C-alpha positions, -999 to +999 in steps of 0.1 A: +038+063-577+046+045-546+033+011-540+009+022-513-009+046-535-009+021-564-024-006-541-051+019-529-062+028-564-061-010-574-084-015-544-108+011-557-110-005-591-118-038-574-144-023-553-161-005-582-163-039-601-173-061-570-192-045-542-191-077-523-157-068-512-173-046-487-149-016-487-115-004-474-097+011-444-073+039-451-047+047-426-032+082-427-024+098-460-043+129-458-046+142-494-038+107-508-068+092-491-090+120-507-075+111-540-085+074-535-120+084-525-124+106-556-111+077-577-138+054-564-163+082-570-151+084-606-153+046-610-189+044-598-221+056-616-226+093-611-259+087-592-243+066-565-249+083-531-219+092-510-225+099-473-203+108-444-211+096-409-212+125-384-194+118-352-224+131-332-251+111-350-279+097-329-300+064-334-329+081-352-307+099-377-287+067-383-314+040-385-345+060-389-374+064-365-402+087-354-402+123-365-413+139-333-422+175-347-441+161-377-460+136-356-471+161-330-482+186-357-503+160-376-514+138-348-503+107-365-471+087-366-446+101-391-414+082-398-381+097-409-356+080-432-321+072-417-287+076-430-283+038-434-313+038-457-301+068-477-268+053-484-282+020-497-263+010-528-238+037-523-207+045-501-206+053-464-174+072-453-167+072-416-141+098-405-120+090-374-133+054-374-110+045-346-131+065-323-164+050-335-188+039-307-193+001-306-231+003-307-231+024-340-205+000-355-229-028-347-258-010-365-236-002-395-224-039-396-260-051-395-270-028-423-241-041-445-253-077-440-289-072-450-306-058-482-293-023-477-258-031-486-232-004-492-195+001-497-178+012-464-148+036-464-131+036-429-106+067-423-083+057-396-064+089-383-048+070-352-010+068-347+009+035-341-003+019-309-037+039-309-072+026-313-081+008-345-117+008-360-141-017-344-134-052-354-170-057-366-164-032-393-127-043-400-141-078-408-165-065-433-140-045-454-116-064-477-087-038-477-067-026-448-041-002-464-017+024-452-010+056-472+017+071-448+044+067-472+028+085-501+049+113-514+034+147-526+046+141-561+027+108-563-006+127-561-002+138-599-011+103-608-042+103-631-073+088-617-085+056-631-114+055-656-146+034-654-144+000-670-163-031-674-151-067-672-165-103-677-165-121-644-137-146-641-134-179-623-112-194-597-104-231-595-104-253-565-067-257-565-062-219-564-088-215-537-069-241-516-037-223-522-053-191-508-066-210-478-031-224-470-017-189-473-043-176-449-035-203-425+003-197-428-001-161-421-024-168-390-055-153-405-082-172-387-113-156-399-131-168-428-142-134-442-107-122-454-103-156-474-136-150-491-126-115-498-093-127-512-110-152-535-133-125-548-104-100-553-085-126-572-115-132-596-122-095-601-084-089-606-084-115-633-114-101-649-099-066-651-069-081-669-092-098-694-086-134-681-114-159-678-094-179-653-075-165-623-037-169-624-007-166-600-005-129-606-041-126-594-036-147-563-005-127-554-024-094-557-052-107-536-026-119-509-008-085-509-040-065-506-062-086-482-042-114-464-008-098-459-020-067-439-039-091-416-010-114-409-005-124-373+025-147-377+053-152-403+049-182-426+071-211-413+103-218-432+098-250-454+122-277-443+145-292-470+135-328-477+161-354-470+181-366-501+166-396-517+185-429-514+205-438-546+183-455-571+193-489-584+206-490-618+179-496-644+182-506-680+185-478-704+150-485-720+133-485-686+151-453-675+139-434-707+103-446-700+104-432-664+118-400-675+089-396-701+063-404-673+079-377-650+075-352-678+039-361-682+030-353-644+010-322-640+027-291-621+020-286-584-005-261-574+011-228-565+006-231-528+043-230-518+051-202-543+021-181-529+031-188-493+066-176-501+055-146-520+033-137-490+062-135-468+077-107-488+042-090-492+036-084-455+039-047-447+067-034-427+045-022-399+029-056-396+062-072-395+071-049-365+040-059-346+046-095-354+081-093-340+068-077-308+045-105-303+013-085-309+000-086-345-032-069-340-037-037-320-061-037-292-096-022-296-087+002-270-056+022-269-034+034-242-043+062-220-078+052-216-093+040-183-122+016-176-156+025-189-185+025-163-220+034-165-233+067-151-267+083-146-255+118-144-225+126-167-202+113-193-207+102-229-244+100-238-257+066-247-290+053-259-320+058-236-336+028-219-369+021-203-371+032-166-385+055-139-367+089-135-358+099-100-329+095-077-305+113-101-317+096-131-331+120-156-360+115-181-353+113-218-381+135-231-377+129-267-373+091-264-404+092-242-425+109-267-411+086-294-424+057-274-458+071-267-467+086-300-474+055-319-501+043-294-520+077-294-548+066-318-557+036-297-555+054-265-577+082-277-605+055-280-605+054-242-621+080-221-597+107-212-588+110-175-594+144-158-565+169-167-552+147-195-532+165-221-531+160-258-506+131-255-515+102-232-486+084-215-481+051-198-456+039-174-441+016-201-434+048-223-409+064-198-373+064-208-342+076-189-309+088-200-278+068-198-242+080-198-208+064-200-178+076-179-143+068-188-120+067-158-086+086-162-056+062-163-028+068-139+004+053-149+026+047-119+063+043-126+081+024-100+119+029-107+146+009-092+173+035-082+197+010-064+233+007-071+229-023-093+204-007-115+223+026-116+252+007-130+233-010-157+202+009-171+190+037-149+199+064-174+181+045-202+151+040-179+149+077-172+149+085-208+121+060-215+101+073-187+105+109-200+092+098-234+062+080-218+055+110-197+052+131-228+028+106-245+007+104-212+006+142-213-008+143-249-033+117-240-044+136-209-036+108-187-019+112-152+014+100-142+031+093-108+066+083-099+080+065-070+116+052-064+131+026-041+168+026-030+188+023+001+163+009+028+129+020+016+106+036-010+093+071-014+069+088-037+086+115-057+057+127-077+019+122-068-005+118-097-003+147-120-006+160-156+023+184-152+049+174-176+073+199-161+070+186-126+074+150-137+106+158-156+120+177-127+113+149-102+128+124-126+160+144-132+165+147-094+163+110-089+198+098-076+210+063-079+228+039-055+224+019-023+205-013-017+175-026-035+143-026-011+122-042-038+095-054-013+091-019+000+087-005-034+060-030-045+042-024-012+042+012-017+030+008-052+001-013-041-010+012-015-007+041-041-027+019-066-055+013-041-057+051-034-059+057-071-086+032-077-107+047-047-108+081-065-123+066-095-091+063-117-076+033-134-040+025-120-014+010-143+020-001-127+052-001-146+082-015-126+116-009-140+141-031-121+166-057-123+148-079-097+179-082-075+165-075-040+189-074-011+169-054+015+141-071+033+107-055+040+118-045+075+148-028+062+174-054+073+199-066+047+198-101+034+193-115-001+172-145+007+148-127+030+146-099+006+137-119-023+110-138-003+095-105+008+096-092-027+076-123-040+051-119-011+046-082-020+042-091-057+014-116-049-007-087-034-005-069-068-020-102-083-047-104-056-057-068-062-062-076-099-040-046-109-026-043-143+012-042-143+044-049-164+078-055-151+106-043-173+139-060-167+166-033-171+196-054-163+224-060-188+212-096-193+177-110-184+176-121-148+154-150-133+147-128-102+128-102-123+109-129-143+099-146-109+086-113-096+065-106-128+051-142-125+041-136-089+022-104-096+009-119-128+023-090-148+039-089-182+076-095-182+097-077-208+135-083-207+152-056-228+189-061-224+200-043-255+172-016-258+177+021-257+153+048-243+131+047-274+129+009-273+119+009-237+092+035-244+078+014-273+079-018-251+059+000-222+034+015-247+028-021-261+026-037-226+001-012-213-024-021-240-051-041-220-052-070-244-052-098-218-078-107-192-071-120-158-085-154-149 
């Protein structure tokens, strides 16, 4: 049995013993995560309710509300029970949790914090770099576990059997060691630390210990703190050698040695931090090495979200007057009016009044959310200096990114600058074949009109934004400009024009990234990125796959412009 599956089954045992741990998030795994869920079901009492959250659930089914049909039939207010009330004391499973709406995540989080507590199982089907479940839910589950490395042969592992244990205790020194470990790993939230302490106590109880030991602290660190690490623990500096001690009489030296033997051992803080370094999962180590330990709440390929009155993803209704393209939400209007009917029937009915009496405050209108299409605009330096260094690898990286954009239904565009100017080789399109053809026909050589390339990229970005799409600019260049904006040669003027054009990108508040494709990082490319307030990625030894990974990382909108 692999370590991943063993850790997941251990997490199920801890959850069955201590529901205050909240739940777990299972990434990938397929049959393996079904096995973990069945293990948790076997460990809990048989009457424990298990519910799945449908992706299309509405507010009434989730939180409960007015039963419209029953209320109209009886003439009195009839309430229906929501899913969150049905799962009280049980287990709520959320498939495709990475796509869960923020408003539903908030209602689930609120229900977990009140008297209707339940265990939460988040099933994360996203790939590396995609969305993660909402942070509000990830904060409330103790375990964030990956099952991607589980082998089919491991699924023959027998399920754990129910067990009872006497609660164990955790002394203050061990709690301090856990807190120091969380700080060393860059875990800033208090909830994971509390979950780690509870897991250590429960782990000790399952082992029959009344007091938590080092093994229990290590298990809590491995299961809870290590997957949430945002930094590597700092290496402990060796203390300077002590000065030579003066000679002491033999009797006094023996007395000092006996005193040293009586000193109590240090708390396992250093040992736990050192063990935590080895416990950090490989995928977390990769993210830390790339400078981004937590994935963005919004993955690549998704544009800005804007409110709409006509189309898009349905949101909750709000009070308002229909008209001007805004449509009335009939069911929500009925739901708002029905509770007041007994009082309103006491007043004389106006002429032509129907069985239900409405007021202006009862009216509800529909709301929708539109997500703009993202257009990734690749601005490729095809000059002689770039062609001699990294143009072939840049083409390979662009092809890989084009394929990913096609899968995510995003649009791509391609422009190149070389010689004395820049040209658009491929307008925004979803056609992968056209994009690859335009890229393969891209020649290299000539001067570097960087200012013209940036200026054309700004014009195209404005045109893309005017059509309701979200532009994302990716510049692949060495930053060595030698053709000015007017087409005349001259390195000094060319660099000045490039910086001026780059500042227009910053003024337009456009998301951009500059990838330095020169054999060694160049200060020119870094200055251009700083002028356009874009992310700068020097990748002197990267191949096409590394460039692809860097662009996918950089296009995550994790920063906000001032």
